[in-house]
mmCIF entry with sequence, helices, sheets and N, C-alpha, C, O atoms, coordinates in Angstrom:
data_MODEL
# 
_entry.id   MODEL 
# 
_entity.id                         1 
_entity.type                       polymer 
_entity.pdbx_number_of_molecules   1 
# 
_entity_poly.entity_id                      1 
_entity_poly.type                           'polypeptide(L)' 
_entity_poly.nstd_linkage                   no 
_entity_poly.nstd_monomer                   no 
_entity_poly.pdbx_seq_one_letter_code       
;(UNK)(UNK)(UNK)(UNK)(UNK)(UNK)(UNK)(UNK)(UNK)(UNK)(UNK)(UNK)(UNK)(UNK)(UNK)(UNK)
(UNK)(UNK)(UNK)(UNK)(UNK)(UNK)(UNK)(UNK)(UNK)(UNK)(UNK)(UNK)(UNK)(UNK)(UNK)(UNK)
(UNK)(UNK)(UNK)(UNK)(UNK)(UNK)(UNK)(UNK)(UNK)(UNK)(UNK)(UNK)(UNK)(UNK)(UNK)(UNK)
(UNK)(UNK)(UNK)(UNK)(UNK)(UNK)
;
_entity_poly.pdbx_seq_one_letter_code_can   XXXXXXXXXXXXXXXXXXXXXXXXXXXXXXXXXXXXXXXXXXXXXXXXXXXXXX 
_entity_poly.pdbx_strand_id                 A 
# 
loop_
_entity_poly_seq.entity_id 
_entity_poly_seq.num 
_entity_poly_seq.mon_id 
_entity_poly_seq.hetero 
1 1  UNK n 
1 2  UNK n 
1 3  UNK n 
1 4  UNK n 
1 5  UNK n 
1 6  UNK n 
1 7  UNK n 
1 8  UNK n 
1 9  UNK n 
1 10 UNK n 
1 11 UNK n 
1 12 UNK n 
1 13 UNK n 
1 14 UNK n 
1 15 UNK n 
1 16 UNK n 
1 17 UNK n 
1 18 UNK n 
1 19 UNK n 
1 20 UNK n 
1 21 UNK n 
1 22 UNK n 
1 23 UNK n 
1 24 UNK n 
1 25 UNK n 
1 26 UNK n 
1 27 UNK n 
1 28 UNK n 
1 29 UNK n 
1 30 UNK n 
1 31 UNK n 
1 32 UNK n 
1 33 UNK n 
1 34 UNK n 
1 35 UNK n 
1 36 UNK n 
1 37 UNK n 
1 38 UNK n 
1 39 UNK n 
1 40 UNK n 
1 41 UNK n 
1 42 UNK n 
1 43 UNK n 
1 44 UNK n 
1 45 UNK n 
1 46 UNK n 
1 47 UNK n 
1 48 UNK n 
1 49 UNK n 
1 50 UNK n 
1 51 UNK n 
1 52 UNK n 
1 53 UNK n 
1 54 UNK n 
# 
_struct_asym.id          A 
_struct_asym.entity_id   1 
# 
loop_
_struct_conf.conf_type_id 
_struct_conf.id 
_struct_conf.pdbx_PDB_helix_id 
_struct_conf.beg_label_comp_id 
_struct_conf.beg_label_asym_id 
_struct_conf.beg_label_seq_id 
_struct_conf.pdbx_beg_PDB_ins_code 
_struct_conf.end_label_comp_id 
_struct_conf.end_label_asym_id 
_struct_conf.end_label_seq_id 
_struct_conf.pdbx_end_PDB_ins_code 
_struct_conf.beg_auth_comp_id 
_struct_conf.beg_auth_asym_id 
_struct_conf.beg_auth_seq_id 
_struct_conf.end_auth_comp_id 
_struct_conf.end_auth_asym_id 
_struct_conf.end_auth_seq_id 
_struct_conf.pdbx_PDB_helix_class 
_struct_conf.details 
_struct_conf.pdbx_PDB_helix_length 
HELX_P HELX_P1 AA1 UNK A 11 ? UNK A 22 ? UNK A 11 UNK A 22 1 ? 12 
HELX_P HELX_P2 AA2 UNK A 31 ? UNK A 34 ? UNK A 31 UNK A 34 1 ? 4  
HELX_P HELX_P3 AA3 UNK A 44 ? UNK A 52 ? UNK A 44 UNK A 52 1 ? 9  
# 
_struct_conf_type.id          HELX_P 
_struct_conf_type.criteria    ? 
_struct_conf_type.reference   ? 
# 
loop_
_atom_site.group_PDB 
_atom_site.id 
_atom_site.type_symbol 
_atom_site.label_atom_id 
_atom_site.label_alt_id 
_atom_site.label_comp_id 
_atom_site.label_asym_id 
_atom_site.label_entity_id 
_atom_site.label_seq_id 
_atom_site.pdbx_PDB_ins_code 
_atom_site.Cartn_x 
_atom_site.Cartn_y 
_atom_site.Cartn_z 
_atom_site.occupancy 
_atom_site.B_iso_or_equiv 
_atom_site.pdbx_formal_charge 
_atom_site.auth_seq_id 
_atom_site.auth_comp_id 
_atom_site.auth_asym_id 
_atom_site.auth_atom_id 
_atom_site.pdbx_PDB_model_num 
ATOM 1   N N  . UNK A 1 1  ? -5.496  -57.884 70.100  1.00 0.00 ? 1  UNK A N  1 
ATOM 2   C CA . UNK A 1 1  ? -5.105  -57.412 68.791  1.00 0.00 ? 1  UNK A CA 1 
ATOM 3   C C  . UNK A 1 1  ? -6.361  -57.260 67.944  1.00 0.00 ? 1  UNK A C  1 
ATOM 4   O O  . UNK A 1 1  ? -7.284  -58.069 68.040  1.00 0.00 ? 1  UNK A O  1 
ATOM 5   N N  . UNK A 1 2  ? -6.392  -56.251 67.140  1.00 0.00 ? 2  UNK A N  1 
ATOM 6   C CA . UNK A 1 2  ? -7.538  -55.970 66.295  1.00 0.00 ? 2  UNK A CA 1 
ATOM 7   C C  . UNK A 1 2  ? -7.160  -56.148 64.835  1.00 0.00 ? 2  UNK A C  1 
ATOM 8   O O  . UNK A 1 2  ? -6.132  -55.651 64.375  1.00 0.00 ? 2  UNK A O  1 
ATOM 9   N N  . UNK A 1 3  ? -8.014  -56.868 64.116  1.00 0.00 ? 3  UNK A N  1 
ATOM 10  C CA . UNK A 1 3  ? -7.822  -57.068 62.681  1.00 0.00 ? 3  UNK A CA 1 
ATOM 11  C C  . UNK A 1 3  ? -9.017  -56.433 61.978  1.00 0.00 ? 3  UNK A C  1 
ATOM 12  O O  . UNK A 1 3  ? -10.168 -56.723 62.305  1.00 0.00 ? 3  UNK A O  1 
ATOM 13  N N  . UNK A 1 4  ? -8.736  -55.576 61.023  1.00 0.00 ? 4  UNK A N  1 
ATOM 14  C CA . UNK A 1 4  ? -9.803  -54.922 60.270  1.00 0.00 ? 4  UNK A CA 1 
ATOM 15  C C  . UNK A 1 4  ? -9.993  -55.675 58.965  1.00 0.00 ? 4  UNK A C  1 
ATOM 16  O O  . UNK A 1 4  ? -9.066  -55.809 58.166  1.00 0.00 ? 4  UNK A O  1 
ATOM 17  N N  . UNK A 1 5  ? -11.216 -56.167 58.760  1.00 0.00 ? 5  UNK A N  1 
ATOM 18  C CA . UNK A 1 5  ? -11.539 -56.945 57.561  1.00 0.00 ? 5  UNK A CA 1 
ATOM 19  C C  . UNK A 1 5  ? -12.660 -56.221 56.819  1.00 0.00 ? 5  UNK A C  1 
ATOM 20  O O  . UNK A 1 5  ? -13.678 -55.853 57.405  1.00 0.00 ? 5  UNK A O  1 
ATOM 21  N N  . UNK A 1 6  ? -12.452 -56.027 55.526  1.00 0.00 ? 6  UNK A N  1 
ATOM 22  C CA . UNK A 1 6  ? -13.471 -55.382 54.699  1.00 0.00 ? 6  UNK A CA 1 
ATOM 23  C C  . UNK A 1 6  ? -14.662 -56.316 54.505  1.00 0.00 ? 6  UNK A C  1 
ATOM 24  O O  . UNK A 1 6  ? -14.541 -57.535 54.628  1.00 0.00 ? 6  UNK A O  1 
ATOM 25  N N  . UNK A 1 7  ? -15.813 -55.720 54.199  1.00 0.00 ? 7  UNK A N  1 
ATOM 26  C CA . UNK A 1 7  ? -17.011 -56.517 53.943  1.00 0.00 ? 7  UNK A CA 1 
ATOM 27  C C  . UNK A 1 7  ? -16.836 -57.412 52.719  1.00 0.00 ? 7  UNK A C  1 
ATOM 28  O O  . UNK A 1 7  ? -17.330 -58.539 52.689  1.00 0.00 ? 7  UNK A O  1 
ATOM 29  N N  . UNK A 1 8  ? -16.131 -56.904 51.716  1.00 0.00 ? 8  UNK A N  1 
ATOM 30  C CA . UNK A 1 8  ? -15.996 -57.623 50.452  1.00 0.00 ? 8  UNK A CA 1 
ATOM 31  C C  . UNK A 1 8  ? -14.789 -58.555 50.424  1.00 0.00 ? 8  UNK A C  1 
ATOM 32  O O  . UNK A 1 8  ? -14.465 -59.090 49.364  1.00 0.00 ? 8  UNK A O  1 
ATOM 33  N N  . UNK A 1 9  ? -14.130 -58.763 51.526  1.00 0.00 ? 9  UNK A N  1 
ATOM 34  C CA . UNK A 1 9  ? -12.930 -59.606 51.556  1.00 0.00 ? 9  UNK A CA 1 
ATOM 35  C C  . UNK A 1 9  ? -13.317 -61.071 51.385  1.00 0.00 ? 9  UNK A C  1 
ATOM 36  O O  . UNK A 1 9  ? -14.316 -61.543 51.927  1.00 0.00 ? 9  UNK A O  1 
ATOM 37  N N  . UNK A 1 10 ? -12.494 -61.771 50.614  1.00 0.00 ? 10 UNK A N  1 
ATOM 38  C CA . UNK A 1 10 ? -12.764 -63.191 50.398  1.00 0.00 ? 10 UNK A CA 1 
ATOM 39  C C  . UNK A 1 10 ? -12.280 -63.998 51.600  1.00 0.00 ? 10 UNK A C  1 
ATOM 40  O O  . UNK A 1 10 ? -11.587 -63.476 52.474  1.00 0.00 ? 10 UNK A O  1 
ATOM 41  N N  . UNK A 1 11 ? -12.650 -65.264 51.631  1.00 0.00 ? 11 UNK A N  1 
ATOM 42  C CA . UNK A 1 11 ? -12.244 -66.134 52.738  1.00 0.00 ? 11 UNK A CA 1 
ATOM 43  C C  . UNK A 1 11 ? -10.732 -66.307 52.756  1.00 0.00 ? 11 UNK A C  1 
ATOM 44  O O  . UNK A 1 11 ? -10.135 -66.413 53.827  1.00 0.00 ? 11 UNK A O  1 
ATOM 45  N N  . UNK A 1 12 ? -10.108 -66.334 51.587  1.00 0.00 ? 12 UNK A N  1 
ATOM 46  C CA . UNK A 1 12 ? -8.653  -66.477 51.509  1.00 0.00 ? 12 UNK A CA 1 
ATOM 47  C C  . UNK A 1 12 ? -7.956  -65.251 52.095  1.00 0.00 ? 12 UNK A C  1 
ATOM 48  O O  . UNK A 1 12 ? -6.945  -65.376 52.788  1.00 0.00 ? 12 UNK A O  1 
ATOM 49  N N  . UNK A 1 13 ? -8.500  -64.068 51.815  1.00 0.00 ? 13 UNK A N  1 
ATOM 50  C CA . UNK A 1 13 ? -7.926  -62.839 52.377  1.00 0.00 ? 13 UNK A CA 1 
ATOM 51  C C  . UNK A 1 13 ? -8.038  -62.821 53.904  1.00 0.00 ? 13 UNK A C  1 
ATOM 52  O O  . UNK A 1 13 ? -7.119  -62.387 54.599  1.00 0.00 ? 13 UNK A O  1 
ATOM 53  N N  . UNK A 1 14 ? -9.161  -63.292 54.406  1.00 0.00 ? 14 UNK A N  1 
ATOM 54  C CA . UNK A 1 14 ? -9.362  -63.343 55.853  1.00 0.00 ? 14 UNK A CA 1 
ATOM 55  C C  . UNK A 1 14 ? -8.351  -64.298 56.481  1.00 0.00 ? 14 UNK A C  1 
ATOM 56  O O  . UNK A 1 14 ? -7.749  -63.971 57.504  1.00 0.00 ? 14 UNK A O  1 
ATOM 57  N N  . UNK A 1 15 ? -8.160  -65.463 55.887  1.00 0.00 ? 15 UNK A N  1 
ATOM 58  C CA . UNK A 1 15 ? -7.193  -66.443 56.399  1.00 0.00 ? 15 UNK A CA 1 
ATOM 59  C C  . UNK A 1 15 ? -5.779  -65.877 56.391  1.00 0.00 ? 15 UNK A C  1 
ATOM 60  O O  . UNK A 1 15 ? -5.018  -66.091 57.335  1.00 0.00 ? 15 UNK A O  1 
ATOM 61  N N  . UNK A 1 16 ? -5.422  -65.149 55.324  1.00 0.00 ? 16 UNK A N  1 
ATOM 62  C CA . UNK A 1 16 ? -4.093  -64.538 55.244  1.00 0.00 ? 16 UNK A CA 1 
ATOM 63  C C  . UNK A 1 16 ? -3.876  -63.546 56.378  1.00 0.00 ? 16 UNK A C  1 
ATOM 64  O O  . UNK A 1 16 ? -2.814  -63.528 57.000  1.00 0.00 ? 16 UNK A O  1 
ATOM 65  N N  . UNK A 1 17 ? -4.880  -62.724 56.643  1.00 0.00 ? 17 UNK A N  1 
ATOM 66  C CA . UNK A 1 17 ? -4.755  -61.731 57.706  1.00 0.00 ? 17 UNK A CA 1 
ATOM 67  C C  . UNK A 1 17 ? -4.643  -62.391 59.077  1.00 0.00 ? 17 UNK A C  1 
ATOM 68  O O  . UNK A 1 17 ? -3.891  -61.925 59.934  1.00 0.00 ? 17 UNK A O  1 
ATOM 69  N N  . UNK A 1 18 ? -5.382  -63.461 59.283  1.00 0.00 ? 18 UNK A N  1 
ATOM 70  C CA . UNK A 1 18 ? -5.320  -64.167 60.562  1.00 0.00 ? 18 UNK A CA 1 
ATOM 71  C C  . UNK A 1 18 ? -3.955  -64.819 60.746  1.00 0.00 ? 18 UNK A C  1 
ATOM 72  O O  . UNK A 1 18 ? -3.380  -64.743 61.832  1.00 0.00 ? 18 UNK A O  1 
ATOM 73  N N  . UNK A 1 19 ? -3.433  -65.452 59.715  1.00 0.00 ? 19 UNK A N  1 
ATOM 74  C CA . UNK A 1 19 ? -2.113  -66.078 59.802  1.00 0.00 ? 19 UNK A CA 1 
ATOM 75  C C  . UNK A 1 19 ? -1.024  -65.037 60.027  1.00 0.00 ? 19 UNK A C  1 
ATOM 76  O O  . UNK A 1 19 ? -0.087  -65.268 60.790  1.00 0.00 ? 19 UNK A O  1 
ATOM 77  N N  . UNK A 1 20 ? -1.148  -63.896 59.365  1.00 0.00 ? 20 UNK A N  1 
ATOM 78  C CA . UNK A 1 20 ? -0.164  -62.826 59.518  1.00 0.00 ? 20 UNK A CA 1 
ATOM 79  C C  . UNK A 1 20 ? -0.160  -62.310 60.957  1.00 0.00 ? 20 UNK A C  1 
ATOM 80  O O  . UNK A 1 20 ? 0.901   -62.026 61.512  1.00 0.00 ? 20 UNK A O  1 
ATOM 81  N N  . UNK A 1 21 ? -1.327  -62.190 61.553  1.00 0.00 ? 21 UNK A N  1 
ATOM 82  C CA . UNK A 1 21 ? -1.426  -61.681 62.921  1.00 0.00 ? 21 UNK A CA 1 
ATOM 83  C C  . UNK A 1 21 ? -0.924  -62.703 63.936  1.00 0.00 ? 21 UNK A C  1 
ATOM 84  O O  . UNK A 1 21 ? -0.355  -62.321 64.959  1.00 0.00 ? 21 UNK A O  1 
ATOM 85  N N  . UNK A 1 22 ? -1.119  -63.971 63.677  1.00 0.00 ? 22 UNK A N  1 
ATOM 86  C CA . UNK A 1 22 ? -0.729  -64.994 64.649  1.00 0.00 ? 22 UNK A CA 1 
ATOM 87  C C  . UNK A 1 22 ? 0.750   -65.351 64.570  1.00 0.00 ? 22 UNK A C  1 
ATOM 88  O O  . UNK A 1 22 ? 1.253   -66.023 65.470  1.00 0.00 ? 22 UNK A O  1 
ATOM 89  N N  . UNK A 1 23 ? 1.462   -64.930 63.535  1.00 0.00 ? 23 UNK A N  1 
ATOM 90  C CA . UNK A 1 23 ? 2.878   -65.246 63.384  1.00 0.00 ? 23 UNK A CA 1 
ATOM 91  C C  . UNK A 1 23 ? 3.777   -64.369 64.240  1.00 0.00 ? 23 UNK A C  1 
ATOM 92  O O  . UNK A 1 23 ? 4.948   -64.694 64.433  1.00 0.00 ? 23 UNK A O  1 
ATOM 93  N N  . UNK A 1 24 ? 3.258   -63.276 64.752  1.00 0.00 ? 24 UNK A N  1 
ATOM 94  C CA . UNK A 1 24 ? 4.091   -62.344 65.503  1.00 0.00 ? 24 UNK A CA 1 
ATOM 95  C C  . UNK A 1 24 ? 4.573   -62.989 66.795  1.00 0.00 ? 24 UNK A C  1 
ATOM 96  O O  . UNK A 1 24 ? 3.812   -63.636 67.514  1.00 0.00 ? 24 UNK A O  1 
ATOM 97  N N  . UNK A 1 25 ? 5.846   -62.796 67.064  1.00 0.00 ? 25 UNK A N  1 
ATOM 98  C CA . UNK A 1 25 ? 6.470   -63.368 68.246  1.00 0.00 ? 25 UNK A CA 1 
ATOM 99  C C  . UNK A 1 25 ? 6.197   -62.481 69.462  1.00 0.00 ? 25 UNK A C  1 
ATOM 100 O O  . UNK A 1 25 ? 6.147   -61.256 69.351  1.00 0.00 ? 25 UNK A O  1 
ATOM 101 N N  . UNK A 1 26 ? 6.026   -63.098 70.589  1.00 0.00 ? 26 UNK A N  1 
ATOM 102 C CA . UNK A 1 26 ? 5.787   -62.350 71.819  1.00 0.00 ? 26 UNK A CA 1 
ATOM 103 C C  . UNK A 1 26 ? 7.034   -61.569 72.213  1.00 0.00 ? 26 UNK A C  1 
ATOM 104 O O  . UNK A 1 26 ? 8.156   -62.044 72.040  1.00 0.00 ? 26 UNK A O  1 
ATOM 105 N N  . UNK A 1 27 ? 6.831   -60.385 72.735  1.00 0.00 ? 27 UNK A N  1 
ATOM 106 C CA . UNK A 1 27 ? 7.957   -59.561 73.150  1.00 0.00 ? 27 UNK A CA 1 
ATOM 107 C C  . UNK A 1 27 ? 8.438   -60.007 74.517  1.00 0.00 ? 27 UNK A C  1 
ATOM 108 O O  . UNK A 1 27 ? 7.715   -60.662 75.267  1.00 0.00 ? 27 UNK A O  1 
ATOM 109 N N  . UNK A 1 28 ? 9.656   -59.647 74.820  1.00 0.00 ? 28 UNK A N  1 
ATOM 110 C CA . UNK A 1 28 ? 10.225  -59.996 76.108  1.00 0.00 ? 28 UNK A CA 1 
ATOM 111 C C  . UNK A 1 28 ? 11.210  -61.137 75.963  1.00 0.00 ? 28 UNK A C  1 
ATOM 112 O O  . UNK A 1 28 ? 11.738  -61.376 74.877  1.00 0.00 ? 28 UNK A O  1 
ATOM 113 N N  . UNK A 1 29 ? 11.456  -61.832 77.042  1.00 0.00 ? 29 UNK A N  1 
ATOM 114 C CA . UNK A 1 29 ? 12.384  -62.944 76.989  1.00 0.00 ? 29 UNK A CA 1 
ATOM 115 C C  . UNK A 1 29 ? 11.769  -64.159 77.669  1.00 0.00 ? 29 UNK A C  1 
ATOM 116 O O  . UNK A 1 29 ? 10.807  -64.041 78.428  1.00 0.00 ? 29 UNK A O  1 
ATOM 117 N N  . UNK A 1 30 ? 12.330  -65.310 77.390  1.00 0.00 ? 30 UNK A N  1 
ATOM 118 C CA . UNK A 1 30 ? 11.849  -66.560 77.947  1.00 0.00 ? 30 UNK A CA 1 
ATOM 119 C C  . UNK A 1 30 ? 12.492  -66.774 79.312  1.00 0.00 ? 30 UNK A C  1 
ATOM 120 O O  . UNK A 1 30 ? 13.647  -67.191 79.396  1.00 0.00 ? 30 UNK A O  1 
ATOM 121 N N  . UNK A 1 31 ? 11.759  -66.494 80.371  1.00 0.00 ? 31 UNK A N  1 
ATOM 122 C CA . UNK A 1 31 ? 12.309  -66.611 81.723  1.00 0.00 ? 31 UNK A CA 1 
ATOM 123 C C  . UNK A 1 31 ? 12.565  -68.068 82.092  1.00 0.00 ? 31 UNK A C  1 
ATOM 124 O O  . UNK A 1 31 ? 13.485  -68.358 82.856  1.00 0.00 ? 31 UNK A O  1 
ATOM 125 N N  . UNK A 1 32 ? 11.771  -68.979 81.563  1.00 0.00 ? 32 UNK A N  1 
ATOM 126 C CA . UNK A 1 32 ? 11.960  -70.392 81.884  1.00 0.00 ? 32 UNK A CA 1 
ATOM 127 C C  . UNK A 1 32 ? 13.274  -70.927 81.339  1.00 0.00 ? 32 UNK A C  1 
ATOM 128 O O  . UNK A 1 32 ? 13.813  -71.907 81.854  1.00 0.00 ? 32 UNK A O  1 
ATOM 129 N N  . UNK A 1 33 ? 13.780  -70.294 80.313  1.00 0.00 ? 33 UNK A N  1 
ATOM 130 C CA . UNK A 1 33 ? 15.061  -70.707 79.745  1.00 0.00 ? 33 UNK A CA 1 
ATOM 131 C C  . UNK A 1 33 ? 16.195  -70.482 80.740  1.00 0.00 ? 33 UNK A C  1 
ATOM 132 O O  . UNK A 1 33 ? 17.159  -71.247 80.772  1.00 0.00 ? 33 UNK A O  1 
ATOM 133 N N  . UNK A 1 34 ? 16.080  -69.440 81.544  1.00 0.00 ? 34 UNK A N  1 
ATOM 134 C CA . UNK A 1 34 ? 17.139  -69.072 82.476  1.00 0.00 ? 34 UNK A CA 1 
ATOM 135 C C  . UNK A 1 34 ? 16.859  -69.522 83.907  1.00 0.00 ? 34 UNK A C  1 
ATOM 136 O O  . UNK A 1 34 ? 17.710  -69.356 84.780  1.00 0.00 ? 34 UNK A O  1 
ATOM 137 N N  . UNK A 1 35 ? 15.694  -70.081 84.157  1.00 0.00 ? 35 UNK A N  1 
ATOM 138 C CA . UNK A 1 35 ? 15.345  -70.500 85.512  1.00 0.00 ? 35 UNK A CA 1 
ATOM 139 C C  . UNK A 1 35 ? 15.960  -71.866 85.812  1.00 0.00 ? 35 UNK A C  1 
ATOM 140 O O  . UNK A 1 35 ? 16.159  -72.681 84.912  1.00 0.00 ? 35 UNK A O  1 
ATOM 141 N N  . UNK A 1 36 ? 16.249  -72.095 87.059  1.00 0.00 ? 36 UNK A N  1 
ATOM 142 C CA . UNK A 1 36 ? 16.762  -73.398 87.455  1.00 0.00 ? 36 UNK A CA 1 
ATOM 143 C C  . UNK A 1 36 ? 17.844  -73.282 88.492  1.00 0.00 ? 36 UNK A C  1 
ATOM 144 O O  . UNK A 1 36 ? 18.028  -72.235 89.112  1.00 0.00 ? 36 UNK A O  1 
ATOM 145 N N  . UNK A 1 37 ? 18.551  -74.359 88.669  1.00 0.00 ? 37 UNK A N  1 
ATOM 146 C CA . UNK A 1 37 ? 19.573  -74.448 89.691  1.00 0.00 ? 37 UNK A CA 1 
ATOM 147 C C  . UNK A 1 37 ? 20.948  -74.318 89.058  1.00 0.00 ? 37 UNK A C  1 
ATOM 148 O O  . UNK A 1 37 ? 21.202  -74.868 87.986  1.00 0.00 ? 37 UNK A O  1 
ATOM 149 N N  . UNK A 1 38 ? 21.828  -73.593 89.719  1.00 0.00 ? 38 UNK A N  1 
ATOM 150 C CA . UNK A 1 38 ? 23.198  -73.424 89.252  1.00 0.00 ? 38 UNK A CA 1 
ATOM 151 C C  . UNK A 1 38 ? 24.059  -74.472 89.946  1.00 0.00 ? 38 UNK A C  1 
ATOM 152 O O  . UNK A 1 38 ? 23.991  -74.639 91.164  1.00 0.00 ? 38 UNK A O  1 
ATOM 153 N N  . UNK A 1 39 ? 24.861  -75.170 89.167  1.00 0.00 ? 39 UNK A N  1 
ATOM 154 C CA . UNK A 1 39 ? 25.741  -76.183 89.746  1.00 0.00 ? 39 UNK A CA 1 
ATOM 155 C C  . UNK A 1 39 ? 27.113  -75.575 89.972  1.00 0.00 ? 39 UNK A C  1 
ATOM 156 O O  . UNK A 1 39 ? 27.801  -75.204 89.021  1.00 0.00 ? 39 UNK A O  1 
ATOM 157 N N  . UNK A 1 40 ? 27.503  -75.476 91.215  1.00 0.00 ? 40 UNK A N  1 
ATOM 158 C CA . UNK A 1 40 ? 28.791  -74.906 91.590  1.00 0.00 ? 40 UNK A CA 1 
ATOM 159 C C  . UNK A 1 40 ? 29.786  -76.028 91.801  1.00 0.00 ? 40 UNK A C  1 
ATOM 160 O O  . UNK A 1 40 ? 29.446  -77.091 92.322  1.00 0.00 ? 40 UNK A O  1 
ATOM 161 N N  . UNK A 1 41 ? 31.003  -75.783 91.397  1.00 0.00 ? 41 UNK A N  1 
ATOM 162 C CA . UNK A 1 41 ? 32.072  -76.752 91.601  1.00 0.00 ? 41 UNK A CA 1 
ATOM 163 C C  . UNK A 1 41 ? 32.691  -76.615 92.986  1.00 0.00 ? 41 UNK A C  1 
ATOM 164 O O  . UNK A 1 41 ? 33.312  -77.552 93.487  1.00 0.00 ? 41 UNK A O  1 
ATOM 165 N N  . UNK A 1 42 ? 32.522  -75.449 93.608  1.00 0.00 ? 42 UNK A N  1 
ATOM 166 C CA . UNK A 1 42 ? 33.113  -75.251 94.918  1.00 0.00 ? 42 UNK A CA 1 
ATOM 167 C C  . UNK A 1 42 ? 32.043  -74.854 95.921  1.00 0.00 ? 42 UNK A C  1 
ATOM 168 O O  . UNK A 1 42 ? 30.916  -74.528 95.550  1.00 0.00 ? 42 UNK A O  1 
ATOM 169 N N  . UNK A 1 43 ? 32.399  -74.883 97.160  1.00 0.00 ? 43 UNK A N  1 
ATOM 170 C CA . UNK A 1 43 ? 31.494  -74.548 98.245  1.00 0.00 ? 43 UNK A CA 1 
ATOM 171 C C  . UNK A 1 43 ? 31.090  -73.071 98.147  1.00 0.00 ? 43 UNK A C  1 
ATOM 172 O O  . UNK A 1 43 ? 31.951  -72.216 97.938  1.00 0.00 ? 43 UNK A O  1 
ATOM 173 N N  . UNK A 1 44 ? 29.808  -72.759 98.291  1.00 0.00 ? 44 UNK A N  1 
ATOM 174 C CA . UNK A 1 44 ? 29.369  -71.365 98.174  1.00 0.00 ? 44 UNK A CA 1 
ATOM 175 C C  . UNK A 1 44 ? 30.028  -70.430 99.183  1.00 0.00 ? 44 UNK A C  1 
ATOM 176 O O  . UNK A 1 44 ? 30.292  -69.269 98.871  1.00 0.00 ? 44 UNK A O  1 
ATOM 177 N N  . UNK A 1 45 ? 30.291  -70.918 100.369 1.00 0.00 ? 45 UNK A N  1 
ATOM 178 C CA . UNK A 1 45 ? 30.896  -70.066 101.384 1.00 0.00 ? 45 UNK A CA 1 
ATOM 179 C C  . UNK A 1 45 ? 32.337  -69.708 101.032 1.00 0.00 ? 45 UNK A C  1 
ATOM 180 O O  . UNK A 1 45 ? 32.761  -68.573 101.250 1.00 0.00 ? 45 UNK A O  1 
ATOM 181 N N  . UNK A 1 46 ? 33.091  -70.659 100.493 1.00 0.00 ? 46 UNK A N  1 
ATOM 182 C CA . UNK A 1 46 ? 34.467  -70.356 100.081 1.00 0.00 ? 46 UNK A CA 1 
ATOM 183 C C  . UNK A 1 46 ? 34.467  -69.399 98.895  1.00 0.00 ? 46 UNK A C  1 
ATOM 184 O O  . UNK A 1 46 ? 35.324  -68.520 98.809  1.00 0.00 ? 46 UNK A O  1 
ATOM 185 N N  . UNK A 1 47 ? 33.525  -69.560 97.993  1.00 0.00 ? 47 UNK A N  1 
ATOM 186 C CA . UNK A 1 47 ? 33.404  -68.636 96.860  1.00 0.00 ? 47 UNK A CA 1 
ATOM 187 C C  . UNK A 1 47 ? 33.116  -67.218 97.356  1.00 0.00 ? 47 UNK A C  1 
ATOM 188 O O  . UNK A 1 47 ? 33.698  -66.251 96.864  1.00 0.00 ? 47 UNK A O  1 
ATOM 189 N N  . UNK A 1 48 ? 32.225  -67.104 98.319  1.00 0.00 ? 48 UNK A N  1 
ATOM 190 C CA . UNK A 1 48 ? 31.876  -65.792 98.871  1.00 0.00 ? 48 UNK A CA 1 
ATOM 191 C C  . UNK A 1 48 ? 33.099  -65.135 99.504  1.00 0.00 ? 48 UNK A C  1 
ATOM 192 O O  . UNK A 1 48 ? 33.306  -63.932 99.346  1.00 0.00 ? 48 UNK A O  1 
ATOM 193 N N  . UNK A 1 49 ? 33.901  -65.905 100.210 1.00 0.00 ? 49 UNK A N  1 
ATOM 194 C CA . UNK A 1 49 ? 35.115  -65.354 100.818 1.00 0.00 ? 49 UNK A CA 1 
ATOM 195 C C  . UNK A 1 49 ? 36.097  -64.875 99.749  1.00 0.00 ? 49 UNK A C  1 
ATOM 196 O O  . UNK A 1 49 ? 36.750  -63.846 99.922  1.00 0.00 ? 49 UNK A O  1 
ATOM 197 N N  . UNK A 1 50 ? 36.202  -65.615 98.651  1.00 0.00 ? 50 UNK A N  1 
ATOM 198 C CA . UNK A 1 50 ? 37.111  -65.219 97.566  1.00 0.00 ? 50 UNK A CA 1 
ATOM 199 C C  . UNK A 1 50 ? 36.647  -63.921 96.903  1.00 0.00 ? 50 UNK A C  1 
ATOM 200 O O  . UNK A 1 50 ? 37.447  -63.020 96.648  1.00 0.00 ? 50 UNK A O  1 
ATOM 201 N N  . UNK A 1 51 ? 35.369  -63.842 96.633  1.00 0.00 ? 51 UNK A N  1 
ATOM 202 C CA . UNK A 1 51 ? 34.831  -62.681 95.924  1.00 0.00 ? 51 UNK A CA 1 
ATOM 203 C C  . UNK A 1 51 ? 34.901  -61.421 96.785  1.00 0.00 ? 51 UNK A C  1 
ATOM 204 O O  . UNK A 1 51 ? 35.263  -60.353 96.292  1.00 0.00 ? 51 UNK A O  1 
ATOM 205 N N  . UNK A 1 52 ? 34.565  -61.537 98.033  1.00 0.00 ? 52 UNK A N  1 
ATOM 206 C CA . UNK A 1 52 ? 34.554  -60.370 98.921  1.00 0.00 ? 52 UNK A CA 1 
ATOM 207 C C  . UNK A 1 52 ? 35.940  -60.019 99.436  1.00 0.00 ? 52 UNK A C  1 
ATOM 208 O O  . UNK A 1 52 ? 36.156  -58.929 99.965  1.00 0.00 ? 52 UNK A O  1 
ATOM 209 N N  . UNK A 1 53 ? 36.870  -60.941 99.280  1.00 0.00 ? 53 UNK A N  1 
ATOM 210 C CA . UNK A 1 53 ? 38.221  -60.677 99.747  1.00 0.00 ? 53 UNK A CA 1 
ATOM 211 C C  . UNK A 1 53 ? 38.325  -60.698 101.260 1.00 0.00 ? 53 UNK A C  1 
ATOM 212 O O  . UNK A 1 53 ? 39.115  -59.964 101.854 1.00 0.00 ? 53 UNK A O  1 
ATOM 213 N N  . UNK A 1 54 ? 37.526  -61.539 101.865 1.00 0.00 ? 54 UNK A N  1 
ATOM 214 C CA . UNK A 1 54 ? 37.517  -61.625 103.331 1.00 0.00 ? 54 UNK A CA 1 
ATOM 215 C C  . UNK A 1 54 ? 38.570  -62.584 103.828 1.00 0.00 ? 54 UNK A C  1 
ATOM 216 O O  . UNK A 1 54 ? 38.706  -62.780 105.036 1.00 0.00 ? 54 UNK A O  1 
# 
């Protein structure tokens, strides 16, 4: 990211611009939030038979 600062900018103005730039949230989604193990109440093989209609 590029921040343009004027030569005559005060230290307070520089700090404001830096804080403004660092507050931006990263785009995308949090993959770690959805990662992990799924707990099934039934046997996976019986579930597969139900879903596929076998």
